[in-house]
Each structure stands twice: as C-alpha cells, then as structure tokens.
N, C-alpha and C positions, 0 to 999 in steps of 0.2 A: 735618221735616228736622233732620237731626244737622248743627251748625255747624260750616264749616272756619275754618282760620286768617281769609281773608279774608272771610268774612261776619261773622264775629267784629267783625275790624277796621272795615267798614262799618257796622255797629250804633254803635260809637262814633264815628263820624264824622258819622254825623245825629244822635245826641245832643249832639254838644258840637264842631261843626267848627271852631273857632276857637280851640281848647285845644293848647298844644305837643305836636309829636310826636316832632319828632328835632332835637337840636342837636349840631352840631360847630362847629369854629374858625373856620369862614367864615360860617354861616348858621345859621336856623333855621327849620323849615317846622312847620304845623299839620297836623292830623289831614285837614281838608278837601285842605289843599296836598298832601300826600303822596299824597291820594288820588288828583288831579289829574295829580299826577307819575306814578303808577302806569299812568295809562291813557294816558298821551303816551308813556311805555317800548314799552306792549304794540301802540301802533298802530306803531310802527317794526320791531317783531320780524320778522326777515328769515325765518322761517318763520311759517306761520298759527296752526299748532295745535302747536307743539312738545311733546315728551314729558319730555326732560330739555334743560336749558340750564346750561352754565358760569357762574360767576360770577369774576372773578379783577379784584379791583377793592380800592383802598384804602377802609378803612374812612371811610363818612360819608353823607350823607342821600342821596346818588344810590345808595350801594351798598344801602339800606335799602330806597329806593324799587323797587329792581332785585330784591330778594328778592321783593317783595310782588307786585310784576308778574309773576313766573315762577308763583308760586302762584295767582294771578287767572288766569292763562291756562290752569289747570290743568296744570301742568309741575311738575317737581320741579327746586330749584333745586342743584345741584353746585359749592359755593362752596371755592375755594382761596385762599390766599395769594399775592401776587404774589413775594413773598418764598422760595417754594417753590422747591428746584433744579429747572430746568429740566424736566431729565428724569423727576422725580417729577411735577412738576406736569403734564407732556404725559401721561402713564401713565395717570394717574388720571383725565382727562378721556377718554381716547380709551376705556379700558376699561367707562367707564360709558356711552361711547355720547351724547355732547352733539350736541344737533342743531346749537347754536349758541352762542358766547360772549360774555357780555356784559364788556364792558373799557374801560379808561381809554386816550387817548392813549398814557401813558408805559408801558404796559406792552403796547401792540398788537405790538410787535416779538417778544416770545417766544411770540406765538401765531398765527403767518401762516399755520399748517397747517389752523386752522379758519376756518369761518364766523364772522364777528363782529359785532357791532354794538356801535360806539366811541362812548363818550356823555364829555359834558363835563361843569363844573361851572355853563354857562351854559343848559342846556336852556331850550329855548322851550315853554313851557305852552299850547296854544291853547287859548282860551277857551270859544272856538265847538265844540270835540270833545266830542261825546255820550259820557256814559258807556258803557265796552264791558261786554260781557257776562261774567259772572262763570261761569268752566267749570271752577273749583275744585271738587272731591268728598269728601267727608269720607273716604271707603274709598280714596282714590288717596294717596299719597308726597308730602309736602311738601319733601321735600330727600332730599338722599344724604350721608352725611357722612363724612370719612375715617377708615377703621380700617387695623388690618393684621393679617394671622396672624400667629401663634405664631413661625413661621417669617421674618415679616417682610417677606412682600409685599401690597403694595397691596391694601385691603377696601372696599368702600362699605357703609354701613348705612342702608337705605331706613326712613325714619320716616312714620309717616301724618299727614296734618292733623287725624283725629280724637285720634291722640295727643298732638299738640302742644298741642291745645282743652283737652283733659281736663287737660294738665301746667298751664296757665295758670291754670286754675280749683285746682287744688290750691295753685299756688305764691299766686293770691291769698288763699285761705283763710288756709293757715299764716303768711303774713307780713303779712296786711292792706295789700295792694299797692291804691293807688286813684289817682286822678286829680291827687293832692297830693304824688304821689312823683314823682323825676327820677333814674335808675338810669344806672350808671356803663356804658360799655359798653368793657371792659378787652380781654376774651379776644380769641383766635386764630380766625379762622372755620370751622378744621376741629378746634374742639373744641366740646364737646359744651355746654358751661357760655354760648357765645354764643348759643343758641338761646332760654336763659334769659335773658339779657342783653336781646334784642331784642324776644321777642315775649312773655317775661313781662311786660316793661313794657307793650307796644304794644296785649295783646290786655285791657290793662287798666286803660284810659285813661290810664295814667303817660307819662312821656316818657323818651326814651334820650336818653343825652349822652355824644358820642364824643371824647374827646380826639385830637389831632394822634400820630404817632408819636413825635415829638421830646418832646411832654407826657405822655406814656404811659413813656416811657423814663426820665425824670428826676424821682425822687419829689419834689424841691421843688415844680416845675412841674405834678406832678400834685396834690399837694394843693391850691398857685392854682388848678388848673381846679376842683378838688372845691369850693373857698369861693365862688371868681365864681359858678360856674354852679347854685348852692345845691343839692348833690346831696343826696338822702335817704338811698339806698339803694347800697351796695356791694357787687359779688359778684366773687370772683376766687380765685386758687387762693392756695394757703397762703403762698406767698413773696412774695405782694403784700400780706397782713394782716403778715406778718414787715416789711414795709417799713413799713407804716402804724404797726407798734407802736413804732418807732424815731422816728416823728414825736412832738413835743412835745406836742399836742393836736388833735383833729380838727376841722373845722370844725363850727360848733354843729347845722347842719343837717343833718348825717348822723345816722340814728336807729337804721341797721342795717346790721349787716356779714354777709357769707355768704359761707363758705369752702366752694370744690370741687375736686373733681380728686383729691384726696390725703387722706392722715388728717392733720389738726391738733395740732400739738404744743403743750401750754400755755405753753411758754415762748416761743413765737413771738407771743401775745395776751396778755401777762401785764400790759401796760400798758391796750390796747384794753379789757379785762375791766370796766374801773372808770370807762368813758368810755359804751359803747354797748353793746346785748344782739349778742352773736357766736354765730352757728349755725355748725355744721359739717354736711355733707351727703353724699351716696353715692350714687353712678347711674353706671353706662356708658351710652353711646350707644348701645346695644340695647334700652335702656329709660327713653328722651327724658329727656335729663337728671339731674335728682334723684329717687332713689327714698324716701331717709329725710332725717331733720332733727335734729338736735339740737342745744338750748339749752346754747351752755356756759357761760353766768353762772351758773347755779346747777347745774350738771351733776357727773359725776364724772371726776376724771382718774385715767388706767389706771395702773398700775406702770411701764409704758414712756411715762409722760411724755405720752403722746396722750388723745384722749377718743372716746369710743364715738362709732357713725355714727347714733345714733339708730334710729326708729322708722318706718314706712311712712308715706307723706304724700300718695299721690296716684293711688290705685287701684291699685299694683301691690304686689304682696306679698312677702313673706319665708320662705323654708326654708332649713333648713341639713341638707344631706344628705351622706350617705356616697357611696363610689363606686358602691354598686349601688342607687342614688337611693332609698334608705329615709331617712326623717327620722330625725336621731339626737335623743337627750333633748337638754333645754335644759341649756344648759352645756358641753355637748361640740363639738369644732371639727368642723366640716364643708366642705364648699363653700356659698356663698352661691349661693342659685338663687332666681330671681325667676318672677312669674308674675301674670297679670292685664291689665287696660287699655292699659299702658302702653308694650308691647313693640313692638320695631320689627318690619316687616314680612316683612322677609326681607334678603338680601345682594345686591352686585351684584360685578361684576370677575369675572376671568379665575381667580383664587383661590378662588372662594366656596365651591368645592366641597372644599377644605381643610378648612374649620372648620364645624364640625355640632354646636356648643352648644345649638341648640331641641331639645328629646327632650320626648315624651308619656309620662307617669308613669300609675299605674296607673288611676287616677279618671279618666284622662283629660283631665286639664289640660296644656295646653303651658307649659313649663319652660324660662326661660335659663338655661345653667349658666356664671355669672360667670367661673370661674376663679380667683375669690376665695377663699380660708380664713377664715372666722369662725365667732363663736360668738353664741349669747342669752345675755344676762345675764338675772339674776334677777326684774329690773323692767321686762323687755321690750324693753328695747334691744339694738341689736347692735353688735358691736364686729368691724371689720376684722383681721385679723391679718397676711396675708401674701398673694402669688400665689403660684398652683402652679407657672407657666411662669417666662419670662425676662421679663415685662412689668416696666415701672417707669417711674415719672414722673421726668421731669428739669423742672424750672421750671415743675410743671403741666402738662408736655406726657409725653403718651403715648410711649415708645421702649421700642421690641422688640430685645432683645440681638441676635437674631438677624438683624435687619435690620442691623442697624451690624456684626458681623461678615460678611456679605455684601458688603458696601461698602468692609471692608477687602480682601476676597480678591481683588478687581478690580484691586489694583495688582501690578504686577511685581515690586515689593519685598518682598511677603508670601507665606511658605512655608507658615505655619500660623498661627492666632489663635483667641484666644476675649475677649470682652468678657464683664464682672464688673461688676457695682453695687455698693457701698456707701454705708452711711448717715455721713455726717460729724457731727460734735458737737452741731449742731443738729438733726440729724433728716434732712436733705436729702439725696436721693439724689445721686450723682455715678458717672462711669462711669469705669475702667481698663480699655486692652486691652492682653491680653498678646500678644505676636508673635513668630514664629520668623522671621527674616529671611533671606531667598532668596541673600543675598551680602552680603561684609562691607563692602558700599560702599552700604549701608542710607541712606536719605536719608528723616528723618520729615515733613519739608517735602512730599516729593512723594507720600508716603503720603495727606497732609492734602489736598493738592491733589485728591487720583483723590476720596477720600471725598465732598469738598466739592460734587463734581458730582451726587452723588448725594441726599447727606444736607442737613438743615438743620443750623446752626453747634452748636445745643443737642444735637446726635445724637452729633459727634463729641465721643469721649472726652477727659476733662482729662488723663488721662495715658497714657503709652505704656510700657509696661517690655518690653525685649528679652530673652528667651528662648533657650538653644540647644534646648530642646524643650518641648512642654508636657507637663507629669505626667498619668498617665493611671491610671483604674483596671484591674480585672481584665480589665473587660470591654473596654477599650481607650476608654472615655468619660473626657473631660478630669476631671480631680477638681478641683473650685475650692479644696479644703480646704488642696492641695497648693500653691497660688499664693502668690508673696509677696504681704501686704496693704500698700496704699500707703493711708497715711493723710492726712487732709484735715481741719484745725480748723475750718473753716465760720466763719471770720471774712470770709472771702471777699464781697466786695458785689457783690449782685445786680446 
C-alpha cells in the first residue's frame, strides 16, 4: 500500500519513539509524544469523520499536532495565519467548506461563525487512550493551500498525501536529511515552503524548531535561537538569506541553507557562500513545494546577478513550451511547464473555474502551465526570467497586483488606479500604487485603512502616486511605460 504522510510518520514513531520531533520556545515533544497528542486531538474533534478542517493557530508544537491529526483523520487541513485580515481569512475558510476550525483562545473571537475546537498549551494527554484508526489515504488531499487567481481572487490548491511523501523522499535524497538534523520552521503556513519545513523534517526523522514571532522578526534573536537549538538546516525566502548574510558568522551547527519562493541574487548570499552550502529552488504550490534545486557555491551567476533555478529533483519534470504548447529548442524562452508525480490534485473555491492551467498535451501527459517564463541552459539547468501576468513576490510572499487594485477600488476616495511592481537596487520587489482621486480632499490614511480590511500589510503598496488620469494605449489599456517610476535604493531594513 502506498504510504501516506501519517503512515510514514508512524514508522518513525515506532523506530525511534524518544527522538525529539518538534521544539518551540516553550516545550519539546518526542515523536511518540507527538503521536499521542495527535490521537488526543482527534478524540476531541467535533465532527467524527471530517473532510476539511481549518487551522488558525500560532506556530507551535500544538499547531504541528493539529496538522497531523487532521491528516490521520482522513481530512485535509486548510491552514491560515491568525493575522490574516478577518475578511480574507473567513472567505478562504468558507469557500473551502471547512467542517470546523482548530484554533486557540486568543484567536477564537474572529471565528465565531464556525464550529470550533479551541485548544491550549496545557492539553491533557490521557495515557489510557487507545490509538485511533488511521483513516488517511495516499489518493486523498492532505492540505489545501492558499493561492489567488491572476485577478486576485482567493483560490485553494489541493495537494495529496502521495505528493507530499514523494517530495519528502526527494528532499531527503537531495539534502541528506536525517535524524541528526534540526530544521528551522520560519515561513507562514499559507506558503508552500511551510510544507517543506514541517514535513520535509518530520517524514525524515528530523526535528522541527519553531521560534516565536518575536524571535522570527528580530535577526539577532533569530540567530541566537538557531545557535541555542543547534539548528542544522535553514530554509527560507531570499530576504531571510539576505538577513543572515549580514550576520558576522552563522552558528557552527548550521550545515545547509535552502532559499525558496523567489529568484536568489548573488549579492544576497556573498558572505554565506564562504560558510556553508547554499541552494536555491523553484516550485509553485501546484507542484508540492520545490521542483528544482541548484547549488550556488559551485554554480553560475547569470548576467542579471541571479542564479539559475537548477534541475528537477522530485519526480516532477520540466518542459519549456510556446503558446501553442510546443516544446521550444534548448536556450529559447518559453513558458515553464511541469508534469509528473508532484502535481496538485485540483483547485477549490468559488473562483476555481477562472483558472485553467492544467492541460493535456499531444502525448496524453497532464501538464501544469506555471505562467513563468524561462529557458534551459546548455548544461541542463533552468533559468527563471519573469512572470507572464501580474504576480510578484514581496518579502517571499505571493502578491497579485490585481488583488491590490481591487482593494484600492473599495475606497470611496479612489476614482481609478493601477498597481505596478519594480525591483530596488538589491533586486527585491516593491509596489507602487498610481491613483486617480475622486475628490480634492483625498486622504491616503483613509485609503490605507480600507485596504487593511482586505489585505495583509505586505500587500499594501509602499508608495502612492496621485495622477489626474491614468495613461492608456490605443486600446484603452493602462500603459505602464508611461507611468512615472518611483525609485527605491534597497537599503531599508526588512
């Protein structure tokens, strides 16, 4: 029988029950202890056999137990950060039809409209509780991760148990992950790198180490946490690599850095390359975390100062196709398209029909069109060039400018608008909003307050430019080349 996330985890519980599994700044739990916590949570589920379960929790031992409990119950978890704007959070949970939400007391008030399981840090684990049946199946979704359509509407990506176990095995083989490793859990749960940090570790016998939000947001405290907990593997977005690059020296236990979520600039890791192996990866949520891997220490720096994204690593293959879905010759630009075992099962949400990137090509293969433009180098490595649409990464998080524009238009202060992204001198993206005000009494504070009801802080543009009208081309479409460019030097601390 093909393994599931839980069955693979249970093997490790049986093999080494007393090995640490998850550490946070309050406590540590072993593999056996985490398994008992999983059964305890399932015994409290308000729905006997759920299909989808929301998780709105601070990152902690209890959150990881909740993820695994949902999977063991045969359901798929829908995890959302508690600091998501309430309207955005509720919409995503409602559109995915969660049976109930697992949360903590401090977040329960924003979930009054849902059936809730509220848990604390003092969960009583009954030693007399018998192990509950494992209802997980390899062909069922394990989680639904947040995404958006090109127009900025919420969308869920359903990823199966089998895709995650396949990825975890490829992750082990590529980076030699073992029980000797302690891996940092840094990313938000709405990002696919979160899956790598949790299940890339737990399905390979390693330890997941979770810093508090205060530690995560302070580089000095984060480095101390890495040192104190003897971390060996750090994965994160390029901006985290840039922060670590500014540190005098990494703790001696760190053996590996993995950058994901966006292209990696050589300048962001110049000091790190002297200390440890640094890899950059590529992969959308629809491909279960990372598709490719590239070692920067012995690699090529491209003319634009970035690294290639590497070669496929986890059973998902790459083709570069033209608009007619024909493979282009090596070296030519085209759309990065993926096929193989790692592809997601389907989309969820009210706007899933708006997005049809899965196609069948002539030989019958199911192919995912990423919307990314790239090419293949002569050595077989791939290069990411740019997006076809309005998607951009801000602080490692996916942002669709169409969604920002829709939030802007909700303000009574705005007559018209467009949002554009530019790179700063360090290559990091930032947003500029060009606004045609409705009245002369335009107040930016009112506009930002309205946007904050629908968008997290990182999606609100750094700069706002008032215009009498938006420049358009002959077809009446906004011409971005005619907009005044707002420059940023890239020196602002993240």
